C-alpha positions in Angstrom: 22.4 6.8 27.1 19.3 6.6 29.2 18.8 9.5 31.5 16.8 8.9 34.6 15.5 12.1 36.1 13.0 12.4 38.9 10.0 12.3 36.6 11.1 9.2 34.9 11.6 7.4 38.2 8.2 8.6 39.5 6.6 7.1 36.4 8.7 4.0 36.0 8.7 2.6 39.6 4.9 2.4 40.1 4.5 0.9 36.7 7.1 -1.8 37.4 5.7 -2.5 40.8 2.2 -2.8 39.3 3.3 -5.2 36.6 5.2 -7.3 39.2 2.2 -7.4 41.5 -0.2 -8.5 38.7 2.3 -11.2 37.5 2.7 -12.5 41.0 -1.1 -12.7 41.6 -1.5 -14.5 38.3 1.3 -17.0 39.1 -0.2 -17.6 42.6 -3.6 -18.2 41.0 -2.2 -20.6 38.5 -0.4 -22.6 41.2 -3.6 -22.6 43.3 -5.8 -23.9 40.4 -3.3 -26.6 39.5 -3.2 -27.8 43.1 -7.0 -27.8 43.2 -7.2 -29.7 39.9 -4.7 -32.4 41.0 -6.1 -32.9 44.5 -7.9 -36.2 45.1 -11.6 -36.0 45.8 -12.6 -36.8 49.3 -13.6 -40.4 50.1 -16.9 -40.9 51.9 
C-alpha cells in the first residue's frame, strides 16, 4: 500500500525528527513555566 523507497525515507525521517524535537521543546517549556508560576515567592 505505502511504498517506502530511499527518497521517501530521506524526506520522512528528518521531518519526523524535527516535529518530535519541536514538540519536546514546547512540552519542556510548558512544564518549566508551570513550575515557575506555581513556585512560592521567596520570603525575606
